[in-house]
C-alpha positions in Angstrom: 22.6 12.4 3.9 23.7 13.8 0.5 24.7 10.3 -0.4 21.3 9.0 0.5 19.7 11.7 -1.5 21.9 10.8 -4.5 21.0 7.1 -4.2 17.3 8.0 -4.2 17.8 10.1 -7.3 19.7 7.4 -9.0 16.8 5.0 -8.3 14.6 7.5 -10.2 12.8 9.1 -7.2 11.8 12.7 -7.5 11.6 15.7 -5.2 14.1 14.0 -2.8 14.5 15.6 0.6 16.3 14.3 3.6 15.6 15.2 7.2 18.2 14.9 10.0 21.1 12.4 9.8 19.2 9.3 10.6 18.1 7.9 7.3 14.8 9.9 6.9 14.2 10.6 3.2 11.1 11.9 1.5 10.5 11.6 -2.2 7.9 11.2 -4.9 7.6 7.9 -6.8 4.9 6.2 -8.8 6.1 2.8 -7.9 4.5 0.3 -5.5 5.9 0.1 -2.0 7.7 -3.2 -2.5 9.3 -1.8 -5.7 10.5 1.3 -3.9 11.9 -0.8 -1.0 13.7 -3.2 -3.3 15.2 -0.5 -5.5 16.5 1.5 -2.5 17.9 -1.7 -0.8 19.7 -2.5 -4.1 21.2 1.0 -4.3 22.3 0.8 -0.6 23.8 -2.7 -1.1 25.7 -1.5 -4.1 27.0 1.6 -2.2 27.9 -0.1 1.1 28.6 -3.7 0.0 26.2 -5.0 2.6 22.4 -5.5 3.1 20.6 -2.5 4.5 17.0 -2.8 5.5 14.5 -0.2 4.3 11.2 0.8 5.8 8.8 2.6 3.4 5.7 4.6 4.3 3.6 6.8 2.1 3.1 10.5 3.0 -0.5 9.7 4.0 0.7 7.0 6.3 3.1 9.3 8.1 0.4 11.9 8.5 -2.0 9.2 9.8 0.6 7.8 12.2 1.0 11.3 13.8 -2.8 11.6 14.0 -3.2 8.2 15.7 -0.6 8.8 18.4 -2.3 7.2 21.4 -0.3 9.4 23.8 -1.0 12.9 22.4 -0.5 14.7 25.7 3.0 13.2 26.2 6.1 15.1 25.1 7.0 14.2 21.5 10.4 13.0 22.4 9.0 10.5 24.9 6.7 8.7 22.3 8.2 6.5 19.6 6.6 4.9 16.6 8.3 1.7 15.8 7.8 1.1 12.1 8.1 -2.4 10.8 7.7 -4.2 7.4 6.6 -7.5 9.0 3.3 -8.3 10.6 2.8 -6.8 14.0 2.0 -9.1 16.9 -1.7 -9.4 17.8 -0.7 -8.7 21.4 1.7 -5.7 21.4 3.3 -7.0 24.6 4.2 -10.4 23.0 7.8 -11.2 23.7 8.4 -7.8 25.4 11.0 -7.8 28.3 12.3 -5.3 30.7 9.1 -3.3 30.9 8.8 -0.9 33.8 6.7 2.3 33.4 6.7 2.2 29.6 3.4 1.7 27.7 3.1 -0.1 24.3 0.1 0.3 22.0 -0.6 -1.5 18.7 -0.9 0.7 15.6 -1.7 -0.2 12.0 1.8 -0.8 10.8 3.7 0.4 13.8 3.9 0.0 17.6 3.7 3.1 19.7 5.8 3.3 22.8 5.6 5.8 25.6 8.8 6.2 27.7 7.6 8.4 30.6 11.1 8.6 32.0 12.8 8.8 28.6 14.7 6.1 26.7 18.1 6.5 28.2 17.6 4.2 31.2 14.9 2.0 29.8 15.5 -1.7 29.7 12.5 -2.3 27.4 13.1 -4.7 24.6 10.6 -5.3 21.9 11.2 -8.2 19.4 10.0 -6.1 16.5 12.7 -3.5 17.1 15.2 -5.8 15.5 13.4 -5.6 12.1 12.2 -2.1 12.3 13.1 1.5 12.9 11.8 3.9 15.6 11.1 7.6 15.3 9.9 9.9 18.0 6.8 11.9 17.5 8.7 15.1 17.0 10.4 13.5 14.0 7.2 12.0 12.7 5.6 15.5 13.1 8.4 17.1 11.0 8.2 14.4 8.4 4.4 14.9 8.2 5.0 18.6 7.7 7.5 17.9 4.9 5.2 15.4 3.1 2.0 17.3 3.5 2.4 19.3 0.3 3.3 16.1 -1.6 0.5 13.9 -0.2 
Protein backbone atom coordinates (compact mmCIF):
# COMPACT_ATOMS: atom_id res chain seq x y z
CA UNK A 1 0.00 0.00 0.00
CA UNK A 2 3.00 2.30 0.35
CA UNK A 3 3.42 2.10 -3.41
CA UNK A 4 -0.20 3.17 -3.92
CA UNK A 5 0.26 6.07 -1.52
CA UNK A 6 3.42 7.16 -3.37
CA UNK A 7 1.62 6.98 -6.73
CA UNK A 8 -1.18 9.16 -5.34
CA UNK A 9 1.33 11.66 -4.01
CA UNK A 10 3.12 11.67 -7.38
CA UNK A 11 -0.23 12.48 -8.99
CA UNK A 12 -0.42 15.55 -6.76
CA UNK A 13 -3.01 14.30 -4.28
CA UNK A 14 -2.73 15.51 -0.68
CA UNK A 15 -3.31 14.00 2.77
CA UNK A 16 -2.98 10.50 1.30
CA UNK A 17 -4.05 7.64 3.58
CA UNK A 18 -4.48 3.98 2.70
CA UNK A 19 -6.73 1.50 4.46
CA UNK A 20 -6.09 -2.25 4.45
CA UNK A 21 -4.34 -3.96 1.58
CA UNK A 22 -7.14 -3.91 -0.97
CA UNK A 23 -6.63 -0.68 -2.85
CA UNK A 24 -8.53 1.68 -0.56
CA UNK A 25 -6.94 5.10 -0.60
CA UNK A 26 -8.26 8.38 0.74
CA UNK A 27 -6.83 11.73 -0.30
CA UNK A 28 -7.66 15.35 -0.95
CA UNK A 29 -7.77 16.76 -4.48
CA UNK A 30 -9.32 19.80 -6.11
CA UNK A 31 -9.69 17.98 -9.43
CA UNK A 32 -12.85 16.62 -11.00
CA UNK A 33 -13.62 12.92 -10.59
CA UNK A 34 -12.76 12.00 -14.19
CA UNK A 35 -9.42 13.83 -13.85
CA UNK A 36 -8.58 12.01 -10.61
CA UNK A 37 -9.49 8.64 -12.15
CA UNK A 38 -7.48 9.33 -15.31
CA UNK A 39 -4.39 10.53 -13.43
CA UNK A 40 -4.42 7.57 -11.06
CA UNK A 41 -4.99 5.10 -13.91
CA UNK A 42 -2.01 6.67 -15.72
CA UNK A 43 0.18 6.33 -12.62
CA UNK A 44 -0.88 2.69 -12.15
CA UNK A 45 -0.30 1.88 -15.83
CA UNK A 46 3.18 3.37 -15.70
CA UNK A 47 4.00 1.46 -12.51
CA UNK A 48 2.55 -1.94 -13.50
CA UNK A 49 2.75 -1.83 -17.33
CA UNK A 50 -0.92 -2.77 -17.56
CA UNK A 51 -4.30 -1.10 -17.36
CA UNK A 52 -5.78 -0.95 -13.88
CA UNK A 53 -9.33 0.30 -13.44
CA UNK A 54 -10.03 2.88 -10.77
CA UNK A 55 -13.27 3.65 -8.96
CA UNK A 56 -13.47 7.13 -7.39
CA UNK A 57 -15.94 8.33 -4.79
CA UNK A 58 -15.95 11.58 -2.84
CA UNK A 59 -15.89 11.52 0.94
CA UNK A 60 -19.50 12.66 1.00
CA UNK A 61 -20.47 9.80 -1.31
CA UNK A 62 -18.80 7.24 0.98
CA UNK A 63 -20.59 8.66 4.02
CA UNK A 64 -23.87 8.69 2.07
CA UNK A 65 -23.39 5.10 0.90
CA UNK A 66 -23.06 3.98 4.50
CA UNK A 67 -26.18 5.94 5.50
CA UNK A 68 -28.21 4.45 2.63
CA UNK A 69 -27.36 0.83 3.41
CA UNK A 70 -30.73 -0.90 2.84
CA UNK A 71 -29.75 -3.74 5.21
CA UNK A 72 -28.74 -1.80 8.35
CA UNK A 73 -29.57 -4.66 10.74
CA UNK A 74 -27.41 -7.22 8.92
CA UNK A 75 -23.81 -7.80 10.00
CA UNK A 76 -21.46 -5.43 8.16
CA UNK A 77 -19.43 -8.28 6.71
CA UNK A 78 -22.56 -9.72 5.05
CA UNK A 79 -23.53 -6.55 3.14
CA UNK A 80 -21.49 -5.40 0.16
CA UNK A 81 -21.59 -2.17 -1.80
CA UNK A 82 -20.61 -2.86 -5.41
CA UNK A 83 -19.22 0.44 -6.68
CA UNK A 84 -19.16 0.98 -10.46
CA UNK A 85 -18.24 3.77 -12.84
CA UNK A 86 -20.76 2.72 -15.50
CA UNK A 87 -24.50 3.23 -15.42
CA UNK A 88 -26.35 0.88 -13.10
CA UNK A 89 -29.09 -1.31 -14.55
CA UNK A 90 -32.61 0.01 -13.98
CA UNK A 91 -33.49 -3.44 -12.65
CA UNK A 92 -30.80 -4.48 -10.12
CA UNK A 93 -31.48 -8.15 -10.95
CA UNK A 94 -30.88 -7.70 -14.70
CA UNK A 95 -28.47 -10.41 -15.84
CA UNK A 96 -27.96 -11.77 -12.32
CA UNK A 97 -27.43 -15.54 -12.08
CA UNK A 98 -26.97 -18.00 -9.25
CA UNK A 99 -29.16 -16.14 -6.78
CA UNK A 100 -30.27 -18.18 -3.80
CA UNK A 101 -30.96 -16.30 -0.56
CA UNK A 102 -29.03 -13.16 -1.49
CA UNK A 103 -30.80 -9.84 -1.89
CA UNK A 104 -29.74 -7.08 -4.31
CA UNK A 105 -30.83 -3.44 -4.04
CA UNK A 106 -30.18 -0.53 -6.35
CA UNK A 107 -28.23 2.39 -4.89
CA UNK A 108 -27.25 5.71 -6.45
CA UNK A 109 -23.88 4.67 -7.92
CA UNK A 110 -23.64 1.23 -6.38
CA UNK A 111 -25.53 -1.99 -5.89
CA UNK A 112 -26.06 -3.25 -2.36
CA UNK A 113 -25.90 -7.01 -1.87
CA UNK A 114 -26.89 -8.93 1.25
CA UNK A 115 -25.29 -12.35 1.61
CA UNK A 116 -27.24 -13.86 4.54
CA UNK A 117 -25.04 -16.98 4.59
CA UNK A 118 -21.83 -15.13 3.67
CA UNK A 119 -20.04 -14.87 0.33
CA UNK A 120 -17.89 -18.01 0.59
CA UNK A 121 -20.44 -20.44 -0.86
CA UNK A 122 -22.50 -17.99 -2.88
CA UNK A 123 -22.96 -18.63 -6.59
CA UNK A 124 -24.35 -15.13 -7.18
CA UNK A 125 -22.96 -13.47 -10.29
CA UNK A 126 -23.74 -9.83 -11.04
CA UNK A 127 -22.70 -8.48 -14.48
CA UNK A 128 -21.62 -5.14 -12.95
CA UNK A 129 -19.03 -6.86 -10.74
CA UNK A 130 -16.74 -7.25 -13.76
CA UNK A 131 -16.38 -3.47 -14.01
CA UNK A 132 -16.62 -2.54 -10.37
CA UNK A 133 -15.26 -3.19 -6.93
CA UNK A 134 -17.09 -4.36 -3.82
CA UNK A 135 -16.50 -3.36 -0.23
CA UNK A 136 -18.36 -4.69 2.77
CA UNK A 137 -20.13 -2.28 5.08
CA UNK A 138 -17.45 -2.68 7.76
CA UNK A 139 -14.91 -1.31 5.27
CA UNK A 140 -17.29 1.41 4.05
CA UNK A 141 -17.86 2.42 7.69
CA UNK A 142 -14.11 2.65 8.32
CA UNK A 143 -13.58 4.67 5.13
CA UNK A 144 -16.44 6.99 6.16
CA UNK A 145 -14.70 7.47 9.50
CA UNK A 146 -11.39 8.30 7.79
CA UNK A 147 -12.94 10.77 5.32
CA UNK A 148 -15.31 12.48 7.78
CA UNK A 149 -12.73 15.07 8.92
CA UNK A 150 -11.84 15.73 5.28
CA UNK A 151 -15.40 15.96 3.88
